[in-house]
DSSP file (Angstrom, degrees, kcal/mol; ACC not computed):
  #  RESIDUE AA STRUCTURE BP1 BP2  ACC     N-H-->O    O-->H-N    N-H-->O    O-->H-N    TCO  KAPPA ALPHA  PHI   PSI    X-CA   Y-CA   Z-CA
    1    1 A X     >        0   0    0      0, 0.0     4,-1.8     0, 0.0     5,-0.2   0.000 360.0 360.0 360.0 -27.5  130.1   78.2  136.2
    2    2 A X  H  >  +     0   0    0      1,-0.2     4,-2.4     2,-0.2     5,-0.2   0.892 360.0  55.3 -61.3 -40.1  128.6   75.5  134.0
    3    3 A X  H  > S+     0   0    0      1,-0.2     4,-2.3     2,-0.2    -1,-0.2   0.881 106.0  51.8 -61.2 -38.7  125.1   76.6  135.1
    4    4 A X  H  > S+     0   0    0      2,-0.2     4,-2.2     1,-0.2    -1,-0.2   0.907 110.0  48.3 -65.1 -41.6  125.7   80.1  133.9
    5    5 A X  H  X S+     0   0    0     -4,-1.8     4,-2.5     2,-0.2    -2,-0.2   0.891 110.7  51.4 -64.9 -39.9  126.9   78.9  130.5
    6    6 A X  H  X S+     0   0    0     -4,-2.4     4,-2.6     2,-0.2    -2,-0.2   0.905 109.3  50.9 -62.2 -40.7  123.8   76.7  130.3
    7    7 A X  H  X S+     0   0    0     -4,-2.3     4,-2.3     2,-0.2    -2,-0.2   0.901 110.4  48.4 -64.4 -41.8  121.6   79.7  131.1
    8    8 A X  H  X S+     0   0    0     -4,-2.2     4,-2.2     2,-0.2    -2,-0.2   0.923 112.3  48.6 -64.0 -44.0  123.3   81.8  128.4
    9    9 A X  H  X S+     0   0    0     -4,-2.5     4,-2.3     1,-0.2    -2,-0.2   0.903 110.8  50.8 -63.3 -40.9  122.9   79.0  125.8
   10   10 A X  H  X S+     0   0    0     -4,-2.6     4,-2.5     1,-0.2    -1,-0.2   0.902 109.5  51.4 -62.6 -40.9  119.2   78.6  126.8
   11   11 A X  H  X S+     0   0    0     -4,-2.3     4,-2.4     2,-0.2    -2,-0.2   0.894 109.2  49.8 -63.2 -40.6  118.8   82.4  126.4
   12   12 A X  H  X S+     0   0    0     -4,-2.2     4,-2.1     2,-0.2    -2,-0.2   0.903 111.9  47.7 -65.8 -41.4  120.3   82.3  122.9
   13   13 A X  H  X S+     0   0    0     -4,-2.3     4,-2.4     2,-0.2    -2,-0.2   0.909 112.6  49.4 -65.2 -41.3  118.1   79.4  121.8
   14   14 A X  H  X S+     0   0    0     -4,-2.5     4,-2.6     1,-0.2    -2,-0.2   0.901 109.5  51.7 -64.6 -40.9  115.0   81.2  123.2
   15   15 A X  H  X S+     0   0    0     -4,-2.4     4,-2.0     2,-0.2    -1,-0.2   0.906 110.9  47.7 -63.0 -41.9  116.0   84.4  121.4
   16   16 A X  H  X S+     0   0    0     -4,-2.1     4,-1.9     2,-0.2    -2,-0.2   0.910 112.6  49.1 -64.6 -42.5  116.3   82.5  118.1
   17   17 A X  H  X S+     0   0    0     -4,-2.4     4,-2.4     1,-0.2    -2,-0.2   0.890 109.7  51.9 -65.3 -39.1  113.0   80.8  118.7
   18   18 A X  H  X S+     0   0    0     -4,-2.6     4,-2.5     2,-0.2    -1,-0.2   0.893 108.2  51.3 -65.0 -39.7  111.3   84.1  119.5
   19   19 A X  H  X S+     0   0    0     -4,-2.0     4,-1.9     2,-0.2    -1,-0.2   0.897 110.4  49.7 -63.1 -39.6  112.6   85.7  116.3
   20   20 A X  H  X S+     0   0    0     -4,-1.9     4,-2.3     2,-0.2    -2,-0.2   0.911 111.0  48.9 -64.5 -42.9  111.2   82.7  114.3
   21   21 A X  H  X S+     0   0    0     -4,-2.4     4,-2.8     2,-0.2    -2,-0.2   0.907 108.4  53.6 -64.7 -41.6  107.8   83.0  116.0
   22   22 A X  H  X S+     0   0    0     -4,-2.5     4,-1.7     1,-0.2    -1,-0.2   0.902 109.6  48.6 -60.0 -40.7  107.7   86.8  115.3
   23   23 A X  H  X S+     0   0    0     -4,-1.9     4,-1.1     2,-0.2    -1,-0.2   0.915 111.9  48.8 -65.3 -42.9  108.4   86.0  111.6
   24   24 A X  H >X S+     0   0    0     -4,-2.3     4,-1.8     1,-0.2     3,-0.5   0.896 108.6  53.3 -63.8 -40.0  105.6   83.4  111.6
   25   25 A X  H 3< S+     0   0    0     -4,-2.8    20,-2.1     1,-0.2    21,-0.5   0.864 102.8  58.5 -63.3 -35.0  103.2   85.8  113.2
   26   26 A X  H 3< S+     0   0    0     -4,-1.7    -1,-0.2    19,-0.2    -2,-0.2   0.840 111.5  42.1 -61.2 -32.9  103.9   88.3  110.5
   27   27 A X  H << S+     0   0    0     -4,-1.1    -2,-0.2    -3,-0.5    -1,-0.2   0.750  97.9  87.4 -88.1 -26.6  102.7   85.8  107.9
   28   28 A X     <  -     0   0    0     -4,-1.8    17,-1.5     1,-0.0     2,-0.4  -0.402  61.4-156.7 -75.8 151.2   99.7   84.4  109.8
   29   29 A X  E     -A   44   0A   0     15,-0.3     2,-0.3    16,-0.1    15,-0.2  -0.980  10.4-172.5-129.9 143.7   96.3   86.0  109.4
   30   30 A X  E     -A   43   0A   0     13,-2.8    13,-2.8    -2,-0.4     2,-0.3  -0.971  10.1-159.1-129.1 148.8   93.2   86.1  111.6
   31   31 A X  E     -A   42   0A   0     -2,-0.3     2,-0.3    11,-0.2    11,-0.2  -0.900   8.7-175.5-127.6 155.2   89.8   87.5  110.7
   32   32 A X  E     -A   41   0A   0      9,-2.1     9,-2.8    -2,-0.3     2,-0.3  -0.984  10.6-150.8-145.3 152.8   86.8   88.7  112.6
   33   33 A X  E     -A   40   0A   0     -2,-0.3     2,-0.3     7,-0.2     7,-0.2  -0.801   7.3-169.8-121.5 163.8   83.4   89.9  111.6
   34   34 A X  E  >> +A   39   0A   0      5,-2.0     5,-1.9    -2,-0.3     4,-0.8  -0.942  66.3  40.1-142.8 165.9   80.7   92.3  112.9
   35   35 A X  T >45S-     0   0    0     -2,-0.3     3,-0.5     1,-0.2    -1,-0.1   0.864 133.8 -56.6  63.6  35.6   77.2   93.1  112.0
   36   36 A X  T 345S-     0   0    0      1,-0.2    -1,-0.2    -3,-0.1     0, 0.0   0.837 111.5 -42.0  65.5  31.7   76.4   89.4  111.3
   37   37 A X  T 345S+     0   0    0     -3,-0.4    -1,-0.2     2,-0.3    -2,-0.2   0.498 108.4 120.3  94.4   4.8   79.2   89.2  108.8
   38   38 A X  T <<5S+     0   0    0     -4,-0.8    17,-3.1    -3,-0.5     2,-0.4   0.810  78.7  35.1 -71.7 -29.3   78.6   92.5  107.1
   39   39 A X  E   <S-AB  34  54A   0     -5,-1.9    -5,-2.0    15,-0.2     2,-0.4  -0.994  70.1-172.4-128.2 130.7   82.1   93.7  107.9
   40   40 A X  E     -AB  33  53A   0     13,-2.6    13,-3.1    -2,-0.4     2,-0.4  -0.986   2.4-167.5-124.6 129.9   85.2   91.6  108.0
   41   41 A X  E     -AB  32  52A   0     -9,-2.8    -9,-2.1    -2,-0.4     2,-0.4  -0.947   3.2-163.4-115.2 137.6   88.6   92.7  109.2
   42   42 A X  E     +AB  31  51A   0      9,-2.9     8,-3.4    -2,-0.4     9,-1.9  -0.980  12.2 173.9-121.5 130.3   91.7   90.7  108.7
   43   43 A X  E     -AB  30  49A   0    -13,-2.8   -13,-2.8    -2,-0.4     6,-0.2  -0.884  29.9-113.5-127.6 160.7   94.9   91.3  110.6
   44   44 A X  E >   -A   29   0A   0      4,-2.2     3,-2.5    -2,-0.3   -15,-0.3  -0.347  46.5 -88.8 -84.2 177.0   98.3   89.5  110.8
   45   45 A X  T 3  S+     0   0    0    -20,-2.1    41,-0.2   -17,-1.5   -19,-0.2   0.612 128.8  57.2 -64.2 -11.8   99.4   87.7  113.8
   46   46 A X  T 3  S-     0   0    0    -21,-0.5    -1,-0.3   -18,-0.3   -20,-0.1   0.422 121.0-106.5 -96.1  -1.0  101.0   90.8  115.1
   47   47 A X    <   +     0   0    0     -3,-2.5     2,-0.4     1,-0.3    -2,-0.1   0.507  69.6 146.1  91.6   5.0   97.7   92.7  114.9
   48   48 A X        -     0   0    0      1,-0.1    -4,-2.2    34,-0.0    -1,-0.3  -0.638  55.1-113.8 -79.7 129.0   98.5   94.8  111.9
   49   49 A X  E     +B   43   0A   0     -2,-0.4    -6,-0.3    -6,-0.2     3,-0.1  -0.430  37.7 173.0 -66.7 126.9   95.4   95.4  109.7
   50   50 A X  E     -     0   0A   0     -8,-3.4     2,-0.3     1,-0.4    -7,-0.2   0.767  61.9 -12.5-101.5 -39.3   95.7   93.7  106.3
   51   51 A X  E     -B   42   0A   0     -9,-1.9    -9,-2.9     2,-0.0     2,-0.4  -0.993  45.3-152.7-161.3 157.2   92.2   94.2  104.9
   52   52 A X  E     -B   41   0A   0     -2,-0.3     2,-0.5   -11,-0.2   -11,-0.2  -0.993  15.8-164.7-133.2 127.0   88.6   95.3  105.7
   53   53 A X  E     -B   40   0A   0    -13,-3.1   -13,-2.6    -2,-0.4     2,-0.5  -0.948   3.2-166.8-115.7 131.9   85.7   94.0  103.6
   54   54 A X  E     -B   39   0A   0     -2,-0.5     2,-0.3   -15,-0.2   -15,-0.2  -0.973  22.2-128.0-123.0 125.7   82.3   95.7  103.7
   55   55 A X    >   -     0   0    0    -17,-3.1     3,-2.1    -2,-0.5     4,-0.4  -0.564  22.3-133.3 -67.0 126.5   79.1   94.1  102.3
   56   56 A X  G >  S+     0   0    0     -2,-0.3     3,-1.2     1,-0.3    -1,-0.1   0.764 101.1  67.3 -56.7 -26.5   77.6   96.8  100.0
   57   57 A X  G 3  S+     0   0    0      1,-0.2    -1,-0.3   -19,-0.0    -2,-0.0   0.705  94.8  57.2 -69.7 -16.7   74.2   96.3  101.6
   58   58 A X  G <  S+     0   0    0     -3,-2.1     2,-0.8   -20,-0.2    -1,-0.2   0.584  80.5 103.2 -87.8 -10.1   75.4   97.8  104.9
   59   59 A X    <   +     0   0    0     -3,-1.2     2,-0.5    -4,-0.4     5,-0.1  -0.640  43.6 166.1 -79.1 110.7   76.5  101.0  103.3
   60   60 A X    >   -     0   0    0     -2,-0.8     3,-2.5     3,-0.2     7,-0.2  -0.957  29.6-155.0-127.7 110.3   73.8  103.6  104.1
   61   61 A X  T 3  S+     0   0    0     -2,-0.5     3,-0.5     1,-0.3    -1,-0.1   0.747  97.4  55.7 -57.6 -22.5   74.8  107.3  103.5
   62   62 A X  T 3  S+     0   0    0      1,-0.2    -1,-0.3     2,-0.1     3,-0.1   0.529 113.5  39.8 -87.4  -5.3   72.3  108.3  106.1
   63   63 A X    <>  +     0   0    0     -3,-2.5     4,-1.2     1,-0.1     3,-0.5  -0.356  62.3 144.6-140.4  57.3   73.9  106.1  108.8
   64   64 A X  H  > S+     0   0    0     -3,-0.5     4,-2.5     1,-0.2     5,-0.2   0.833  70.4  65.5 -64.1 -33.3   77.6  106.3  108.4
   65   65 A X  H  > S+     0   0    0      1,-0.2     4,-2.4     2,-0.2    -1,-0.2   0.880  98.3  52.5 -59.8 -39.2   78.1  106.1  112.1
   66   66 A X  H  > S+     0   0    0     -3,-0.5     4,-2.3     2,-0.2    -1,-0.2   0.930 109.8  48.5 -63.0 -44.5   76.8  102.5  112.2
   67   67 A X  H  X S+     0   0    0     -4,-1.2     4,-2.3     1,-0.2    -2,-0.2   0.910 110.4  51.4 -62.1 -42.6   79.2  101.5  109.5
   68   68 A X  H  X S+     0   0    0     -4,-2.5     4,-2.5     1,-0.2    -1,-0.2   0.919 109.8  49.9 -59.8 -43.3   82.1  103.1  111.4
   69   69 A X  H  X S+     0   0    0     -4,-2.4     4,-2.5     1,-0.2    -2,-0.2   0.893 109.9  50.9 -62.5 -40.6   81.1  101.3  114.5
   70   70 A X  H  X S+     0   0    0     -4,-2.3     4,-2.3     2,-0.2    -1,-0.2   0.894 110.7  48.6 -64.6 -40.2   81.0   97.9  112.6
   71   71 A X  H  X S+     0   0    0     -4,-2.3     4,-2.5     2,-0.2     5,-0.2   0.940 112.5  47.6 -65.4 -46.8   84.4   98.5  111.2
   72   72 A X  H  X S+     0   0    0     -4,-2.5     4,-2.7     1,-0.2    -2,-0.2   0.917 112.6  49.9 -60.5 -43.3   85.9   99.4  114.6
   73   73 A X  H  X S+     0   0    0     -4,-2.5     4,-2.2     2,-0.2    -1,-0.2   0.913 112.0  47.0 -62.9 -43.6   84.2   96.4  116.2
   74   74 A X  H  X S+     0   0    0     -4,-2.3     4,-2.3     2,-0.2   -33,-0.2   0.919 114.5  46.4 -65.5 -43.7   85.6   94.0  113.5
   75   75 A X  H  X S+     0   0    0     -4,-2.5     4,-2.5     2,-0.2     5,-0.2   0.924 112.4  50.4 -65.1 -44.3   89.1   95.4  113.7
   76   76 A X  H  X S+     0   0    0     -4,-2.7     4,-2.0    -5,-0.2    -2,-0.2   0.911 112.1  47.2 -61.4 -42.6   89.1   95.3  117.5
   77   77 A X  H  X S+     0   0    0     -4,-2.2     4,-2.2     2,-0.2    -1,-0.2   0.900 111.7  50.4 -67.2 -40.3   88.0   91.7  117.5
   78   78 A X  H  X S+     0   0    0     -4,-2.3     4,-2.2     1,-0.2    -2,-0.2   0.909 111.3  48.6 -63.7 -40.9   90.5   90.6  114.9
   79   79 A X  H  X S+     0   0    0     -4,-2.5     4,-2.3     2,-0.2    -1,-0.2   0.863 108.6  54.0 -67.7 -34.7   93.3   92.3  116.9
   80   80 A X  H  X S+     0   0    0     -4,-2.0     4,-2.0     2,-0.2    -1,-0.2   0.912 109.3  48.3 -63.2 -42.4   92.1   90.6  120.1
   81   81 A X  H  X S+     0   0    0     -4,-2.2     4,-2.3     1,-0.2    -2,-0.2   0.896 110.5  51.5 -63.7 -40.1   92.4   87.2  118.3
   82   82 A X  H  X S+     0   0    0     -4,-2.2     4,-2.6     2,-0.2    -2,-0.2   0.890 107.8  52.4 -64.5 -39.0   95.8   88.2  117.0
   83   83 A X  H  X S+     0   0    0     -4,-2.3     4,-2.6     2,-0.2    -1,-0.2   0.909 109.4  49.2 -62.8 -41.8   96.9   89.0  120.6
   84   84 A X  H  X S+     0   0    0     -4,-2.0     4,-2.4     2,-0.2    -2,-0.2   0.917 111.1  49.6 -63.0 -42.9   95.7   85.6  121.8
   85   85 A X  H  X S+     0   0    0     -4,-2.3     4,-2.2     2,-0.2    -2,-0.2   0.922 111.1  50.3 -60.3 -44.7   97.6   83.9  119.0
   86   86 A X  H  X S+     0   0    0     -4,-2.6     4,-2.3   -41,-0.2    -2,-0.2   0.923 110.6  48.8 -59.5 -46.8  100.7   85.9  119.9
   87   87 A X  H  X S+     0   0    0     -4,-2.6     4,-2.1     1,-0.2    -1,-0.2   0.892 109.7  52.2 -63.4 -40.2  100.4   84.9  123.6
   88   88 A X  H  X S+     0   0    0     -4,-2.4     4,-1.3     1,-0.2    -1,-0.2   0.924 111.3  47.0 -60.7 -44.3   99.9   81.3  122.7
   89   89 A X  H  X S+     0   0    0     -4,-2.2     4,-1.0     1,-0.2    -2,-0.2   0.894 111.9  49.7 -66.5 -39.8  103.1   81.3  120.6
   90   90 A X  H  X S+     0   0    0     -4,-2.3     4,-2.6     1,-0.2    -1,-0.2   0.847 105.1  58.2 -68.7 -33.2  105.1   83.1  123.2
   91   91 A X  H  X S+     0   0    0     -4,-2.1     4,-1.9     1,-0.2    -1,-0.2   0.843  99.3  59.4 -64.5 -32.0  104.0   80.6  125.9
   92   92 A X  H  < S+     0   0    0     -4,-1.3     4,-0.3     2,-0.2    -1,-0.2   0.893 110.2  42.1 -62.1 -38.3  105.4   77.8  123.7
   93   93 A X  H >< S+     0   0    0     -4,-1.0     3,-1.0    -3,-0.2    -2,-0.2   0.932 118.0  44.5 -72.4 -46.5  108.8   79.5  124.0
   94   94 A X  H >< S+     0   0    0     -4,-2.6     3,-1.9     1,-0.2    -2,-0.2   0.669  92.4  83.8 -75.1 -16.6  108.5   80.3  127.7
   95   95 A X  T 3< S+     0   0    0     -4,-1.9    -1,-0.2     1,-0.3    -2,-0.1   0.776  89.4  51.7 -58.5 -27.2  107.2   76.9  128.6
   96   96 A X  T <  S+     0   0    0     -3,-1.0    -1,-0.3    -4,-0.3     2,-0.2   0.457  84.9 109.2 -90.1  -0.5  110.7   75.5  128.8
   97   97 A X    <   -     0   0    0     -3,-1.9     4,-0.0     1,-0.1    -3,-0.0  -0.525  65.6-142.5 -77.9 142.0  112.0   78.2  131.1
   98   98 A X  S    S+     0   0    0     -2,-0.2     2,-0.3     2,-0.0    -1,-0.1   0.480  86.5  28.1 -79.4  -0.1  112.7   77.1  134.7
   99   99 A X  S    S-     0   0    0     -5,-0.1     2,-0.3     2,-0.0    -2,-0.1  -0.955  89.5 -96.5-151.5 165.6  111.4   80.5  135.9
  100  100 A X        -     0   0    0     -2,-0.3     2,-0.6     4,-0.0    -2,-0.0  -0.690  27.3-145.5 -88.7 140.6  108.9   83.2  134.9
  101  101 A X    >   -     0   0    0     -2,-0.3     3,-1.8    -4,-0.0     4,-0.3  -0.927  21.2-128.8-106.3 111.4  110.2   86.3  133.0
  102  102 A X  T 3  S+     0   0    0     -2,-0.6     0, 0.0     1,-0.3     0, 0.0  -0.321  90.2  12.8 -59.6 136.0  108.3   89.4  134.0
  103  103 A X  T 3  S+     0   0    0      1,-0.1    -1,-0.3    -2,-0.0     0, 0.0   0.521  84.2 124.9  78.8   5.7  106.9   91.3  131.0
  104  104 A X    <         0   0    0     -3,-1.8    -2,-0.1     1,-0.1    -1,-0.1   0.891 360.0 360.0 -65.2 -37.2  107.6   88.5  128.5
  105  105 A X              0   0    0     -4,-0.3    -1,-0.1   -14,-0.0    -3,-0.1   0.297 360.0 360.0-146.7 360.0  104.0   88.6  127.4
């Protein structure tokens, strides 16, 4: 019965640590650029878009599609970086588990 109690205690500690990591991810920001730095997207560690910055020289009314593509590329790359950050943080929590938890990340 002691092992079961230890497992429950480990689960509670892991749950508390995961809540702390989620809060930290909410505060962290990662950025990515496209078009050689013409468009910059910033997201938080959870992948939520915080800002998009566009260099005025890239704004061409005759080529809106290019600007749209640059924005999408910058946002997608920033979200990819945020996902990697998220996975790294979750691995820190799961690293102490004596077994793998399917679907944890």
